[in-house]
Legacy VTK file of the C-alpha trace (Angstrom):
# vtk DataFile Version 3.0
C-alpha trace
ASCII
DATASET POLYDATA
POINTS 290 float
0.000 0.000 0.000
0.961 3.637 -0.378
0.473 6.475 2.105
-2.313 9.002 1.825
-1.302 12.299 0.158
0.784 14.641 2.312
2.880 17.784 1.974
6.622 17.369 2.599
8.709 19.881 4.598
12.512 19.899 4.803
13.726 22.211 7.610
17.472 22.774 8.161
17.423 24.144 11.729
15.614 23.354 14.978
13.980 26.784 14.938
12.662 26.182 11.431
11.364 22.735 12.430
9.508 23.940 15.532
8.109 26.906 13.592
6.643 24.472 11.078
5.181 22.334 13.854
3.700 25.422 15.469
2.114 26.464 12.194
0.858 23.016 11.172
-0.218 21.701 14.601
-2.129 18.403 14.735
-1.867 17.897 10.959
1.920 17.284 11.062
4.174 14.361 11.935
7.934 14.432 12.459
10.079 12.104 10.333
13.505 11.037 11.611
14.293 7.334 11.120
10.832 6.464 9.833
10.999 2.859 11.062
7.628 3.163 12.800
5.952 6.108 11.074
6.460 5.061 7.442
4.922 1.570 7.825
1.970 3.118 9.661
1.530 5.600 6.816
1.778 2.853 4.211
-1.005 0.934 5.972
-2.872 4.246 6.374
-2.980 3.832 10.142
-1.390 7.297 10.206
-2.541 9.952 7.733
-0.654 13.177 8.421
-1.379 16.041 6.057
2.191 17.289 6.552
5.495 15.487 7.082
8.311 17.459 8.745
11.582 15.701 7.879
14.299 16.672 10.386
17.086 14.603 8.808
18.923 17.702 7.580
18.875 19.397 10.980
22.513 18.489 11.603
22.620 20.006 15.098
20.390 17.146 16.301
22.858 14.425 15.257
25.039 13.994 18.343
25.984 11.741 21.229
28.014 13.587 23.848
28.867 13.545 27.536
27.495 16.318 29.733
28.386 16.102 33.418
27.179 12.631 34.466
24.851 11.979 31.532
24.983 10.899 27.919
23.121 13.403 25.755
21.571 11.725 22.724
20.234 13.988 19.981
17.058 13.411 17.992
18.980 12.190 14.910
21.334 9.810 16.723
20.690 6.357 15.292
20.281 3.281 17.437
23.234 1.760 15.593
25.366 4.729 16.699
24.697 3.875 20.351
25.518 0.233 19.672
29.068 1.213 18.676
29.492 4.327 20.814
32.711 4.494 22.825
31.011 6.979 25.159
28.181 4.535 25.823
30.674 1.702 26.313
32.543 3.758 28.901
29.653 5.374 30.751
26.566 3.199 30.235
27.107 -0.193 28.566
23.538 -1.171 29.490
22.458 0.925 26.487
24.702 -1.101 24.186
23.453 -4.418 25.527
19.849 -3.363 24.995
20.616 -2.110 21.474
21.473 -5.635 20.342
17.835 -6.614 20.940
16.350 -3.881 18.738
15.093 -5.323 15.459
17.902 -6.011 12.995
20.932 -3.951 11.864
19.045 -2.444 8.938
16.425 -1.114 11.355
19.020 0.168 13.835
20.898 1.900 11.007
17.930 4.223 10.427
15.865 4.112 13.602
16.614 6.855 16.128
16.684 6.706 19.911
14.420 9.724 20.305
12.076 8.391 17.642
11.616 5.194 19.633
10.966 7.209 22.784
8.437 9.463 21.049
6.686 6.461 19.461
6.311 5.002 22.985
5.688 1.387 22.078
5.363 -0.331 25.481
7.230 -3.383 24.126
10.210 -1.351 22.878
13.582 -1.259 24.611
14.237 2.478 24.883
11.233 3.439 27.034
12.299 0.829 29.610
15.883 2.105 29.467
14.734 5.689 29.961
12.720 4.668 33.017
15.356 2.486 34.648
18.023 5.196 34.244
15.791 8.116 35.314
16.430 9.812 31.985
15.301 13.338 31.161
13.764 14.161 27.784
14.041 17.631 26.262
11.189 18.969 24.146
11.374 22.231 22.206
8.716 24.475 20.747
8.467 28.141 19.791
7.918 28.862 23.487
11.291 27.362 24.387
12.456 24.100 25.931
11.035 21.976 28.686
12.716 19.070 30.460
10.492 16.063 31.113
11.371 13.215 33.500
10.919 9.804 31.895
8.442 8.942 34.678
6.122 11.667 33.324
6.796 11.293 29.605
4.969 8.046 28.798
1.210 8.209 29.323
-0.354 5.143 27.618
-0.080 2.909 24.568
1.935 4.805 21.928
1.212 8.037 23.809
3.394 10.627 25.508
2.991 14.045 27.072
4.578 15.681 24.008
2.375 18.406 22.582
1.675 18.514 18.815
3.805 21.658 18.461
6.795 20.206 20.334
9.850 18.429 18.965
11.764 15.926 21.080
15.299 17.254 20.541
17.362 15.070 22.900
17.391 12.700 25.845
19.784 12.862 28.796
20.613 9.376 30.105
22.604 9.237 33.362
25.768 7.173 33.415
25.713 3.942 35.364
27.104 4.357 38.883
30.731 3.361 39.282
31.084 -0.382 39.769
27.474 -1.139 38.860
26.389 -4.454 37.408
23.780 -4.437 34.665
21.752 -6.633 32.354
19.138 -6.365 29.623
17.174 -9.494 28.740
14.034 -10.078 26.740
11.856 -12.890 25.447
10.567 -12.730 21.873
9.221 -15.305 19.448
12.057 -14.689 16.995
15.223 -12.628 17.141
14.357 -9.101 16.064
10.677 -9.317 17.021
9.245 -6.978 19.624
9.666 -8.300 23.134
6.871 -10.273 24.731
8.589 -9.238 27.971
11.858 -7.354 28.494
13.811 -6.414 31.607
16.452 -3.722 32.196
18.371 -4.024 35.473
21.313 -2.354 37.213
22.767 -2.862 40.701
25.399 -1.423 43.012
26.760 -3.138 46.120
29.166 -2.354 48.939
32.348 -4.330 49.678
30.376 -6.972 51.621
27.887 -7.608 48.800
24.960 -5.623 50.215
22.828 -3.936 47.554
23.156 -0.161 47.920
21.075 0.908 44.935
19.289 -0.622 41.973
16.923 -0.097 39.068
14.448 -2.539 37.530
12.216 -1.724 34.552
10.091 -3.912 32.292
8.815 -3.724 28.732
5.794 -5.471 27.222
3.825 -5.765 30.458
1.400 -2.858 30.329
0.283 0.244 28.471
3.718 1.771 29.151
7.095 0.515 30.248
6.995 -0.181 34.006
9.459 0.686 36.773
9.295 -2.005 39.475
9.619 0.236 42.526
8.436 -2.308 45.116
10.914 -4.892 43.834
13.706 -2.325 43.994
12.862 -1.475 47.589
12.792 -5.166 48.493
16.302 -5.628 47.096
18.033 -2.605 48.591
19.881 -3.352 51.814
19.938 -7.096 51.116
22.954 -9.265 50.350
23.083 -10.170 46.680
22.184 -13.855 46.424
20.048 -16.269 44.460
17.564 -16.439 47.320
16.891 -12.698 47.448
16.695 -12.587 43.644
14.027 -15.300 43.817
12.059 -13.294 46.391
12.258 -10.176 44.270
11.229 -12.103 41.160
8.225 -13.584 42.966
7.053 -10.065 43.858
7.267 -8.760 40.296
3.853 -10.066 39.057
2.092 -8.121 41.834
3.307 -4.841 40.304
2.093 -5.630 36.794
-1.221 -5.318 35.009
-0.599 -6.623 31.482
-3.288 -7.443 28.957
-3.680 -10.553 26.845
-3.243 -10.343 23.089
-2.630 -12.682 20.173
1.061 -12.956 21.115
0.783 -13.861 24.816
-1.667 -14.004 27.691
-1.513 -11.671 30.673
-0.717 -14.632 32.922
2.214 -15.618 30.702
3.628 -12.082 30.719
3.457 -11.894 34.519
5.213 -15.228 34.955
7.907 -14.524 32.375
8.539 -11.063 33.852
9.525 -12.628 37.170
11.724 -15.213 35.462
13.739 -12.762 33.369
14.114 -10.286 36.232
15.637 -13.075 38.312
17.987 -13.969 35.476
18.913 -10.334 34.859
19.666 -9.749 38.542
21.933 -12.793 38.515
23.843 -11.498 35.480
24.192 -8.020 37.024
25.454 -9.460 40.327
27.993 -11.657 38.528
29.327 -8.599 36.708
29.818 -6.845 40.051
31.735 -9.832 41.382
34.004 -9.894 38.328
34.672 -6.138 38.284
LINES 1 291
290 0 1 2 3 4 5 6 7 8 9 10 11 12 13 14 15 16 17 18 19 20 21 22 23 24 25 26 27 28 29 30 31 32 33 34 35 36 37 38 39 40 41 42 43 44 45 46 47 48 49 50 51 52 53 54 55 56 57 58 59 60 61 62 63 64 65 66 67 68 69 70 71 72 73 74 75 76 77 78 79 80 81 82 83 84 85 86 87 88 89 90 91 92 93 94 95 96 97 98 99 100 101 102 103 104 105 106 107 108 109 110 111 112 113 114 115 116 117 118 119 120 121 122 123 124 125 126 127 128 129 130 131 132 133 134 135 136 137 138 139 140 141 142 143 144 145 146 147 148 149 150 151 152 153 154 155 156 157 158 159 160 161 162 163 164 165 166 167 168 169 170 171 172 173 174 175 176 177 178 179 180 181 182 183 184 185 186 187 188 189 190 191 192 193 194 195 196 197 198 199 200 201 202 203 204 205 206 207 208 209 210 211 212 213 214 215 216 217 218 219 220 221 222 223 224 225 226 227 228 229 230 231 232 233 234 235 236 237 238 239 240 241 242 243 244 245 246 247 248 249 250 251 252 253 254 255 256 257 258 259 260 261 262 263 264 265 266 267 268 269 270 271 272 273 274 275 276 277 278 279 280 281 282 283 284 285 286 287 288 289
């Protein structure tokens, strides 16, 4: 199929892009990687009257370090993160998760910010943003606003972005020094969207007591989910298989998934606990080997 007719716009600066969005409002969609938007347009699930292509806004193509965060611009491709020396040094969890995103051809074009703005609850980047307490930066003619990841995702494929705003970058904190980490997911085939995914990081003191942690899940609700109760249960405990089992058993209580043609709600709850336990074990082993 082919998309419905639309008018194409080719801005060269952020100011020009946000001016177009301000003028066009609800009738416009932003094109960056196009890995989600273009298929939806071809199936006519999305019918924007205007397409604002930001691919020539070169100032948005960056990955840089700023204080204790990685700053990822709206044109930074997922493949760029996969091979980023900055990510390898400061937050290798992002690299590990990148290997689960589709296939190389998709990662070559798909952007980090595009995945965040699309807000698929089964995607990897929303879970990463939550588990790392990322901050997203939106810009409009009125200026910029910084949005915590906990406030950004609102429901299935929905965010708090306004029609006249452009997501220009995301600030992802570096992993704490000495942290262990893991990203695991279950899918029917490699490259498919996750039925359930888990992003985990841990820190521990010299005696193996958990001092801080993050646990987030994909594919288990209308948005990615941060497992706060499980995190609280783990903090202050000695890292061990037994405490990981207790934490994993508590995970289903925090989730409210729905059944669909890919998996039942009961299956998603059970698998969520299993992969969190596995991910915690991998993260703890990395601490021991560091």
